[in-house]
C-alpha positions in Angstrom: 0.2 0.2 -0.1 2.0 3.0 -1.4 1.2 6.1 0.8 3.3 9.4 0.8 3.2 12.8 2.8 5.2 15.6 0.8 6.2 17.4 4.1 4.7 18.0 7.8 4.2 21.0 10.3 7.4 21.7 12.3 6.1 23.9 14.9 4.7 20.8 16.9 0.9 20.3 18.0 1.2 23.2 20.7 3.9 25.5 19.2 6.7 23.5 20.9 9.5 24.8 18.5 8.2 28.3 18.7 8.4 28.7 22.6 12.0 27.1 22.3 13.0 29.0 19.7 12.0 32.4 21.5 13.4 31.2 24.8 16.8 30.4 23.1 17.1 34.2 21.2 16.2 35.5 24.6 19.1 34.0 26.2 16.8 32.0 28.5 18.0 28.8 27.2 20.9 26.8 25.4 21.5 25.7 22.1 21.5 22.0 23.5 18.0 22.8 24.9 16.5 23.8 21.5 18.0 21.1 19.8 16.4 18.7 22.3 13.3 20.2 21.5 13.6 19.8 17.7 14.7 16.5 18.4 11.8 15.1 20.1 9.4 16.9 17.5 10.8 15.2 14.7 11.0 11.8 16.3 7.2 12.2 17.4 6.4 13.1 13.4 8.4 10.0 12.0 7.0 7.8 14.7 3.3 9.0 14.2 3.4 8.3 10.1 5.1 5.2 10.5 2.3 4.0 12.9 -0.4 5.0 10.6 1.4 3.2 7.8 2.8 5.6 5.6 5.3 4.3 3.2 7.2 7.3 2.0 7.8 9.3 5.2 9.8 12.7 4.8 12.7 13.9 6.7 14.7 17.2 6.4 11.3 19.1 6.1 12.0 20.1 9.7 13.7 23.7 9.8 14.8 26.1 12.7 13.5 28.8 10.6 12.8 28.3 6.8 13.7 25.4 4.5 14.9 27.7 1.9 17.1 29.2 4.1 18.2 25.6 5.0 19.1 25.1 1.3 21.2 28.1 1.3 23.2 27.0 4.5 23.8 23.6 2.8 25.2 25.5 -0.3 27.4 27.8 1.9 25.7 30.6 0.2 26.1 33.2 3.1 26.1 36.9 2.6 29.8 38.2 3.1 28.3 40.9 5.7 27.3 37.9 8.4 31.4 37.4 8.8 30.9 33.6 8.2 34.6 31.9 8.2 33.7 28.6 6.8 32.9 25.3 8.3 29.4 23.9 9.1 27.1 26.4 9.7 25.9 27.0 13.6 23.0 29.1 14.7 24.8 32.4 15.1 25.2 32.3 11.4 21.9 30.8 10.6 19.8 33.0 12.7 21.6 36.4 11.6 20.5 35.7 8.3 17.0 34.8 9.4 16.6 38.0 11.7 19.7 40.2 11.3 21.6 41.0 14.6 22.7 44.4 16.2 25.1 45.3 13.5 23.7 43.8 10.1 20.3 43.4 8.9 18.3 40.3 7.7 17.9 38.7 4.8 14.8 39.5 2.8 11.6 37.8 3.4 8.9 37.3 0.9 5.8 34.7 0.5 6.4 31.1 -0.6 4.3 31.5 -3.7 0.7 31.9 -3.1 0.8 30.9 0.9 1.0 32.8 4.0 4.3 31.0 4.6 7.3 33.3 4.4 10.7 32.3 3.0 14.5 33.6 3.3 15.6 34.7 -0.3 18.9 33.7 -1.3 21.2 36.7 -2.4 23.4 35.3 -4.7 25.8 36.3 -7.5 29.0 35.3 -9.6 31.1 35.6 -6.9 29.7 33.3 -4.1 31.9 30.5 -3.3 29.4 27.6 -2.9 30.6 24.7 -0.3 29.0 21.8 1.4 28.2 23.7 4.7 25.2 21.9 6.4 24.8 18.3 6.8 21.4 18.8 7.9 20.0 16.5 5.4 22.2 13.6 5.8 21.9 14.0 9.6 18.2 14.0 9.5 17.9 11.0 7.7 20.5 9.1 10.2 18.4 10.4 12.9 15.4 8.7 11.5 17.1 5.5 10.9 18.4 5.4 14.3 14.8 5.5 15.5 14.0 2.5 13.2 12.1 4.8 10.5 13.6 4.9 7.0 12.4 8.4 5.4 12.7 9.7 2.1 15.3 13.1 2.3 13.5 16.1 0.8 15.6 19.0 -1.0 14.8 22.1 -2.3 15.2 21.1 -6.1 18.4 23.3 -7.7 16.4 24.6 -10.4 13.5 25.9 -8.0 16.3 27.4 -5.5 18.0 29.6 -8.1 14.6 30.7 -9.5 13.5 31.9 -6.1 17.0 33.6 -5.2 17.5 37.3 -6.4 21.1 39.0 -7.2 22.9 40.1 -4.3 23.5 43.7 -3.6 25.8 45.0 -6.1 25.2 42.6 -8.4 23.6 43.5 -12.0 19.4 43.0 -11.7 20.0 41.4 -15.2 22.5 38.8 -13.8 21.0 35.2 -14.8 20.9 33.3 -11.7 20.5 30.2 -13.7 24.3 30.7 -14.5 24.7 29.6 -11.2 23.7 25.9 -11.8 26.9 24.5 -12.4 28.2 25.6 -9.4 25.6 24.2 -7.1 25.4 21.0 -8.8 28.5 19.9 -7.3 26.9 20.2 -3.7 24.1 18.6 -4.5 25.9 15.4 -5.8 28.2 15.4 -2.6 24.8 15.2 -0.6 23.0 12.6 -2.9 26.4 10.6 -2.4 26.4 10.8 1.3 22.5 10.0 1.4 23.0 6.9 -0.7 26.1 6.0 1.6 23.5 6.2 4.7 20.9 3.9 3.1 18.5 6.3 1.2 16.4 4.4 -1.0 14.3 7.4 -2.2 15.4 11.4 -2.6 12.6 13.7 -3.1 13.5 17.1 -4.8 10.7 19.9 -4.6 10.6 21.9 -7.9 7.6 23.7 -7.0 8.5 26.7 -9.8 7.4 23.9 -12.3 3.9 25.3 -12.0 4.9 28.7 -12.8 4.9 30.4 -16.5 8.5 29.7 -17.2 10.2 30.5 -20.4 12.3 27.9 -22.6 15.4 28.6 -21.3 14.4 28.3 -17.7 12.7 24.7 -18.6 16.1 23.9 -20.3 17.6 24.1 -16.7 15.4 21.2 -15.4 16.7 19.0 -18.3 20.3 20.6 -17.9 20.1 19.9 -14.1 19.0 16.5 -13.9 21.2 15.2 -17.0 24.3 16.5 -14.9 22.9 14.8 -11.5 22.0 11.5 -13.5 25.4 9.5 -12.4 25.2 10.8 -9.1 21.5 9.5 -8.6 22.1 6.1 -10.1 21.3 3.7 -7.4 18.6 5.8 -5.7 15.2 6.2 -6.7 14.2 10.3 -7.3 10.9 11.6 -6.8 10.2 15.2 -8.4 7.5 16.9 -6.4 5.6 20.1 -7.8 2.4 21.7 -5.9 0.1 24.7 -5.5 -1.4 24.9 -9.0 -1.3 23.0 -12.3 1.9 22.2 -14.1 1.7 23.7 -17.7 1.5 21.5 -20.8 5.4 22.4 -21.7 6.7 22.1 -18.2 5.0 18.9 -18.1 6.5 17.6 -21.1 10.0 18.6 -20.0 9.4 17.1 -16.2 8.2 13.5 -17.4 11.3 13.5 -19.8 13.9 14.3 -17.2 16.6 11.5 -17.0 17.3 9.5 -13.6 14.0 10.4 -12.5 11.8 7.4 -10.8 8.5 9.7 -10.1 6.6 12.5 -10.0 4.0 14.3 -7.8 1.3 16.6 -8.8 -1.3 18.6 -6.6 -4.4 17.5 -8.0 -6.5 19.6 -5.3 -5.3 22.9 -7.2 -4.0 21.5 -10.5 -7.0 19.8 -11.8 -6.2 20.3 -15.4 -3.0 18.2 -14.8 -5.3 15.1 -14.5 -5.7 15.5 -18.4 -2.2 15.8 -18.7 -1.6 12.9 -17.2 -4.7 10.9 -19.2 -2.8 12.3 -22.1 0.3 10.6 -21.7 2.3 9.4 -18.4 5.9 7.7 -19.1 5.5 3.9 -18.6 7.5 2.5 -15.8 7.6 5.7 -13.6 5.8 6.4 -10.2 2.8 8.6 -10.0 2.6 10.4 -6.6 -1.1 11.5 -6.7 -1.9 14.8 -4.2 -5.4 13.9 -3.7 -5.7 14.9 -0.1 -5.3 18.5 0.4 -2.3 20.3 2.0 -3.7 23.4 2.2 -7.3 23.7 3.7 -8.8 21.8 6.8 -11.6 20.3 5.2 -11.9 16.4 5.7 -11.4 14.7 2.3 -14.5 13.4 0.1 -12.8 9.7 0.2 -15.0 8.2 -2.4 -14.5 11.1 -4.6 -10.6 10.7 -4.1 -11.1 7.0 -4.6 -12.5 7.4 -7.8 -10.2 9.8 -9.4 -7.4 7.3 -7.8 -9.1 4.1 -9.7 -8.9 6.2 -13.0 -4.9 7.1 -12.4 -4.3 3.3 -11.5 -5.7 2.6 -15.0 -3.3 4.7 -16.5 -0.2 4.3 -14.5 -0.6 0.8 -13.0 -1.2 -0.5 -9.6 2.2 -0.7 -8.7 3.3 2.6 -9.7 0.5 4.8 -7.9 1.3 6.4 -5.0 -1.6 8.1 -2.7 -0.1 11.5 -1.6 -0.8 15.3 -0.1 -1.3 17.9 -2.3 1.7 19.5 -1.1 3.4 19.8 2.4 0.8 19.9 5.2 3.2 22.4 6.7 0.2 24.9 5.6 -2.3 23.1 7.6 -2.8 23.2 11.5 -1.4 20.0 13.3 -4.0 18.2 15.1 -7.6 18.1 15.3 -7.4 15.8 18.6 -6.3 18.9 20.4 -9.7 20.9 19.4 -11.5 20.7 22.6 -14.2 23.2 21.9 -15.3 22.7 18.6 -18.7 21.3 18.6 -18.9 17.7 16.9 -20.9 18.3 13.9 -18.2 20.8 12.6 -15.5 18.8 13.8 -16.9 15.9 11.7 -16.3 18.4 8.7 -12.3 18.7 9.6 -9.2 17.1 9.0 -6.0 18.6 10.1 -2.1 17.3 9.4 -2.6 14.2 11.6 -5.7 13.3 10.2 -4.9 13.9 6.5 -2.0 11.3 7.1 -4.9 9.1 8.2 -6.9 10.0 5.3 -3.9 9.2 2.8 -3.2 5.9 4.3 -6.8 4.9 4.3 -7.0 5.8 0.6 -4.0 3.9 -0.2 -5.7 0.8 1.5 -8.8 1.2 -0.1 -6.9 1.2 -3.3 -5.2 -2.1 -2.5 -8.7 -3.4 -2.0 -8.5 -3.1 1.7 -11.1 -0.4 2.5 -12.0 0.4 6.3 -15.8 0.7 5.6 -16.4 2.3 9.2 -14.1 5.1 8.3 -15.3 5.8 5.1 -18.9 5.6 6.2 -18.5 8.3 8.5 -17.0 10.3 6.0 -19.9 10.0 3.7 -22.4 10.8 6.4 -19.9 13.9 7.5 -19.7 15.0 4.1 -23.6 14.8 3.5 -24.5 16.5 6.9 -22.3 19.4 5.9 -24.3 19.9 2.5 -27.5 20.4 4.1 -26.6 22.0 7.6 -28.7 25.4 7.8 -25.6 27.0 10.0 -23.8 27.1 6.7 -26.5 29.0 4.5 -28.0 32.8 5.0 -30.3 33.4 2.0 -30.0 37.2 2.8 -26.3 37.4 2.7 -26.4 35.2 -0.6 -28.5 37.5 -2.3 -26.8 40.7 -1.1 -23.3 39.3 -2.3 -25.0 38.0 -5.7 -26.0 41.5 -6.6 -22.5 42.9 -6.3 -21.1 40.9 -9.4 -21.7 42.8 -12.2 -21.8 46.3 -10.8 -18.9 48.4 -10.0 -18.5 50.3 -6.7 -16.3 53.2 -6.3 -16.0 56.7 -4.5 -17.5 59.3 -6.4 -14.6 61.8 -6.2 -11.3 61.3 -7.6 -8.5 61.1 -5.0 -6.6 64.2 -5.6 -9.9 66.2 -4.8 -10.5 64.0 -1.8 -6.9 64.4 -0.5 -7.5 68.4 -0.7 -10.4 68.2 1.2 -9.0 65.8 3.9 -6.2 67.8 4.4 -8.4 70.9 5.2 -9.7 68.8 7.9 -6.6 66.8 9.4 -4.3 69.9 8.6 -1.0 67.5 8.6 2.4 68.3 7.9 4.1 67.6 4.9 5.7 63.8 5.0 3.2 63.1 7.8 4.3 60.3 10.4 2.0 57.4 11.4 2.4 53.9 12.4 0.6 50.7 10.7 -1.4 49.7 13.6 -0.3 47.4 16.5 2.2 48.1 18.9 3.9 45.6 21.4 1.7 42.9 23.0 3.4 42.5 26.4 2.8 39.4 28.6 0.2 41.1 30.6 -1.8 42.2 28.1 -2.0 38.6 26.5 -2.7 37.4 30.2 -5.5 39.8 30.6 -7.2 39.1 27.4 -6.5 35.2 28.1 -8.3 35.4 31.4 -11.2 37.5 30.4 -11.8 35.1 27.6 -11.6 32.5 30.3 -14.2 34.5 32.2 -11.6 34.9 35.1 -12.0 38.5 34.7 -14.8 40.8 34.6 -15.8 43.1 31.4 -15.5 46.1 33.4 -12.0 45.0 34.6 -11.1 44.0 31.1 -12.3 47.3 29.7 -10.6 49.1 32.0 -7.2 47.2 31.4 -7.4 47.7 27.6 -8.3 51.3 28.0 -5.4 51.9 30.1 -3.0 50.2 27.7 -4.8 52.5 25.0 -4.1 55.6 26.5 -0.5 54.5 27.2 0.1 54.2 23.7 -1.4 57.5 22.7 0.6 59.0 25.3 3.5 57.5 23.8 2.6 58.5 20.4 1.7 62.3 21.4 5.4 62.4 23.3 7.3 61.2 20.0 5.1 63.8 18.2 3.7 61.1 15.7 1.0 63.0 13.6 -1.6 60.2 13.0 -2.0 57.9 16.0 -3.2 54.2 16.2 -4.7 52.8 19.6 -2.1 50.1 19.3 -4.8 47.3 19.2 -4.5 45.8 22.7 -7.9 44.1 22.4 -6.7 41.8 19.6 -5.1 38.5 19.3 -4.6 38.5 15.4 -5.7 41.1 12.6 -7.9 38.2 11.0 -9.3 36.4 14.1 -10.5 39.4 16.1 -12.9 40.1 13.3 -13.6 36.3 12.4 -15.0 36.1 16.0 -17.3 38.6 15.6 -18.8 37.9 12.3 -21.1 35.0 11.5 -19.8 32.1 9.5 -16.7 31.7 11.2 -15.3 29.1 13.6 -12.2 29.1 15.8 -9.6 26.8 17.0 -7.8 26.4 20.4 -4.5 24.9 18.9 -4.8 25.4 15.1 -1.6 27.2 14.5 0.2 27.4 11.3 3.8 28.8 11.0 4.1 32.2 9.0 7.8 32.8 9.4 10.3 31.8 11.7 8.7 31.2 15.5 5.8 33.4 14.1 2.4 31.2 13.9 -1.3 32.4 13.0 -4.2 30.9 13.8 -6.6 31.0 10.7 -10.4 31.4 11.2 -12.4 28.5 9.7 -14.9 30.1 7.4 -17.7 27.5 7.1 -20.5 29.6 6.2 -22.3 32.6 4.8 -20.7 35.8 6.5 -22.5 38.6 8.1 -21.7 41.1 10.8 -24.4 41.1 13.8 -22.9 44.2 15.6 -20.1 46.8 15.4 -16.8 45.2 16.3 -14.3 48.2 16.6 -16.4 51.4 17.0 -16.0 51.1 21.0 -12.7 51.3 21.1 -11.8 53.7 18.3 -13.8 55.7 19.2 -12.6 55.6 23.1 -9.0 56.1 21.6 -9.9 59.3 19.4 -11.5 61.0 22.8 -8.0 60.5 24.3 -6.0 63.0 21.9 -6.7 66.0 19.4 -4.9 64.3 16.7 -6.5 62.1 13.9 -6.7 58.4 15.3 -6.9 55.7 12.7 -9.7 53.3 13.0 -8.3 49.8 12.2 -9.7 47.2 10.4 -8.5 44.0 8.1 -9.5 44.0 4.6 -12.1 41.4 2.9 -9.3 39.7 0.7 -6.7 39.4 3.8 -9.2 37.9 5.9 -10.3 35.6 3.1 -6.4 34.6 2.3 -5.7 34.0 5.9 -8.4 32.0 6.8 -9.3 28.5 5.9 -11.9 28.9 3.7 -14.9 27.0 2.8 -14.5 25.0 -0.5 -18.3 24.8 -1.4 -18.5 28.1 -3.3 -16.0 30.2 -5.4 -13.8 32.2 -3.0 -14.9 35.6 -4.8 -18.3 34.9 -3.4 -17.1 34.5 -0.1 -15.3 37.6 0.0 -17.9 39.6 -1.3 -19.8 38.6 1.8 -17.0 39.8 3.9 -16.6 43.0 2.1 -20.3 43.7 2.6 -19.5 43.2 6.6 -16.8 45.6 6.5 -18.4 48.2 4.8 -21.1 48.3 7.7 -18.0 48.7 10.1 -16.5 51.5 7.9 -20.0 53.3 7.8 -20.2 52.9 11.4 -16.4 54.4 12.0 -17.5 57.4 10.2 -20.6 58.1 11.8 -18.7 58.0 15.5 -16.4 60.5 14.0 -13.2 58.6 12.9 -11.8 60.5 10.2 -9.0 58.1 9.2 -9.9 54.6 8.4 -7.5 51.9 7.6 -8.4 48.9 5.7 -5.4 46.5 5.7 -4.9 44.3 2.5 -1.9 42.7 3.6 -2.6 39.6 1.8 -3.9 41.1 -1.6 -0.6 40.3 -3.4 -0.3 36.7 -2.0 -3.5 35.3 -3.2 -2.3 36.3 -7.0 -2.9 32.9 -9.0 0.9 31.6 -9.9 -0.3 31.3 -13.7 -0.8 34.5 -15.8 -3.8 33.4 -17.6 -5.6 33.5 -14.1 -4.5 36.9 -12.6 -6.7 39.3 -14.1 -10.1 37.6 -13.0 -8.5 37.8 -9.3 -7.3 41.0 -9.4 -10.6 42.1 -10.8 -12.8 40.6 -7.6 -10.3 41.2 -5.1 -9.9 45.2 -6.0 -13.6 45.3 -6.6 -14.0 43.6 -2.8 -11.7 46.4 -1.5 -13.7 49.5 -3.0 -17.0 47.9 -1.7 -15.7 48.4 1.8 -15.7 52.1 1.4 -17.5 53.3 -1.6 -20.3 55.0 0.3 -17.7 57.5 2.9 -17.4 61.1 2.7 -14.6 63.0 0.9 -13.3 63.9 4.0 -12.7 60.4 5.4 -9.2 59.2 4.6 -9.2 55.7 3.5 -5.8 54.2 4.2 -4.4 50.6 3.4 -1.2 48.4 4.1 0.0 45.9 2.2 3.0 43.6 3.4 5.9 41.5 1.9 5.6 41.1 -1.7 7.0 42.7 -5.2 3.9 44.9 -6.2 5.4 46.2 -9.6 3.7 43.9 -11.7 0.1 44.9 -10.3 0.7 48.2 -9.4 -2.0 49.2 -11.5 -4.5 47.1 -9.9 -3.1 49.0 -6.7 -4.0 52.2 -8.3 -7.3 50.9 -9.1 -7.9 50.0 -5.3 -8.3 54.0 -4.8 -7.3 54.3 -1.5 -6.2 57.5 -0.2 -3.0 56.4 1.4 -1.3 53.3 1.1 1.5 52.0 3.2 3.8 49.3 1.7 6.6 47.1 3.1 9.8 48.2 1.4 12.7 48.3 3.4 13.2 44.6 3.4 12.7 44.0 -0.1 15.6 46.1 -1.0 13.3 48.7 -1.9 12.3 47.5 -5.0 9.0 49.0 -4.9 10.5 52.4 -5.9 11.8 51.1 -9.1 8.3 50.7 -10.4 8.0 54.9 -9.9 11.5 55.4 -11.5 10.1 53.4 -14.6 7.3 56.2 -14.9 4.3 55.1 -13.1 2.3 57.9 -12.0 0.9 57.8 -8.4 -1.5 60.4 -7.1 -2.8 58.9 -3.8 -0.6 59.2 -0.3 1.9 56.4 -0.2 4.2 55.5 2.6 7.0 52.9 1.8 8.1 51.4 5.0 11.2 53.2 6.4 12.5 50.5 8.6 12.3 46.6 9.0 10.4 46.0 12.2 10.4 42.2 11.8 14.5 42.6 13.2 15.3 43.8 16.7 17.9 45.9 15.0 17.1 49.7 15.6 17.9 52.1 12.6 19.6 55.4 13.1 18.1 58.7 12.5 20.5 59.0 9.5 19.8 55.9 7.6 16.0 56.7 7.9 16.6 59.8 6.5 18.7 58.7 3.9 15.9 55.9 2.8 13.1 59.1 2.8 15.3 60.9 0.6 15.8 58.0 -1.9 11.7 57.8 -1.9 11.7 61.7 -2.4 13.8 61.0 -5.6 10.9 58.9 -7.1 8.0 60.5 -5.2 6.2 63.5 -4.8 6.7 65.5 -1.2 3.1 66.1 -0.9 2.1 62.6 -1.3 4.9 60.9 0.8 4.3 59.4 4.4 7.0 58.2 6.8 6.1 54.8 8.7 7.5 51.5 9.8 7.3 48.6 7.4 4.5 46.9 9.2 2.7 46.7 12.6 4.8 46.6 16.0 2.7 44.2 17.8 5.8 41.3 17.8 8.4 43.8 18.9 9.5 45.1 22.5 9.1 48.3 23.9 12.8 48.8 24.2 13.3 48.6 20.2 10.0 50.3 19.3 10.6 53.5 21.2 14.3 54.5 20.0 13.2 53.2 16.5 10.2 55.2 16.5 12.1 58.4 17.9 14.3 58.2 15.3 11.7 57.7 12.6 10.1 61.2 13.7 13.7 62.7 13.9 14.1 61.9 10.4 11.2 62.8 9.0 11.3 66.6 10.7 15.3 66.8 9.5 13.8 66.4 5.9 11.1 68.8 6.5 13.6 71.4 7.7 16.0 70.7 4.7 12.8 71.0 2.0 11.7 74.2 3.9 15.5 75.7 3.3 15.5 74.9 -0.2 12.1 76.7 -0.9 
């Protein structure tokens, strides 16, 4: 019975790795303590899969921070600024690359394809001296073997690694990263040779870039790479794994023609058209790893439907060559439904987290081999049926309202420049106005108060007083720092999506449904199981309270519909855009209530707009059309004098800048400092942007405190391509994960830099 799992969550069922990492970074525990937690997690995962009956169990999918960073370490591709002098890469160098340190900034971080996971972007150039500098893949294979578990070591494939990289600072942007293939392949050969010597019978190469629109030169790189590796791969089975979308026809042809490859893995959840390619011609004698269990969502598999697909594939590739698999790594789903004690029985029956998906994979493999677990299948059929007819899923009024939005346009009547004039008369802001993105540090005490209020250990009155005190502290601090447009700091919020989902109908919540976002940062996505509506105001009470504490403008803070959608586990029984329109209508109600309450600046964050972009160009226009429309729905009815802000996180926006302009926000703040200021290049290329814009002036994901001069230098670079009257000064993102000892000096320097440039601008008039 052939069953396989592409990868598995690494944080642990109760975020054990997160707490171990943060304890180590804070100097409260040793490297050995951290390694012990990691080893225990790996061991439990391998043994769990072995106990279930998985045949092809992955190893080297664990990472202390990120699997792409692990590959950078394996290849010794450490940027010179980290002062690495060779030898095996240890924690100091590894975590400096990931997080920066007191003297040097971190490497760039960006989204892993269209997921909410972030990877550390390799910085490469012609002068990188690649060398085999991390033996982690081999060490973890041996570690599993010593526990009696034979695993499939997983490596990020050489071509995808290069295609996901960027030219290092000082290297021409036109530099061909694929020209480095000949330099990295000798290291891959060394790794393969060591894995074979250790006893590995299979090696998995993840080449997810094959699902993207690649040109002939890029496709040829795969042929070259695996031809070069062929001799070293002799004597071991090779699986090339793709995921997240359909493999284009030309890429499919290239992939299935590769030399020395034993099997091919495909995502048959998001890559439904790939089925047609397989039916049109799959190489005889090769293994097909069929990803029929969804690695990106938490819905229980339709076992009967999946079995039908598998049986049709079996007729094509043969019984002995078909392997049941997950659509991608289970890294993107929650860990174990067993730890959910508060979900009701009906809803729970509709769900499967990573641990349950492993069981589903094996159940399908057994059924395919003629050993169907009738009780398991019957329970699954009953759960699928109950979800289809449950009254908690459908709200006819919401469905009608959302359906009415499809054929029409929604935007503010007045153009943005006229609105900005009206807003400036009301707000009277200085040139280069300063603000922050929304959240302020969440202290242990604050988290305790929220936790105890939720557990009914603290009265509502005491809870409100505690939050009011925190808001007052944040407001006073911003006034002392002389920030122009204030935020209330969001002390009442656990997470920017969960907070809203908890107050909307159609959402359910987990206790331990954590998913890694980057490093030790985990999010707990809500589950959208039904039609969405807003029973009552969600933020008006806190925003009005905060505004009453200051004469300065106070931003109302909301999360936008596209981000709520993209950062939730979304129902899979209707198109995503229909769910997004429902959320947009709920947020629209909130925006209008904030305006009525006297909030003149409202920020509707769309941090995840870019992230939801389909991986294939042919599907982008439709997504951008409904995503941008959803944002405009939220604020199309407000007065000209109400200033609408939005914020966007890690991504390269240059290719969708016209859609961003079409969002028609009054002010947009965008992550900029850690993306090597890529954003500014779009304005150098002549794109005219008439609305307010705040490209982040410092990276909040690093503990490093930037100097006034450094921030002033960044502002000056921005002023070379942006008009003075539209530029805002702000950090890259919210300050929730930072400490006040870092936030205060950083913001002090940011305001000082803005004032310095204002003075310089005034003197040149």
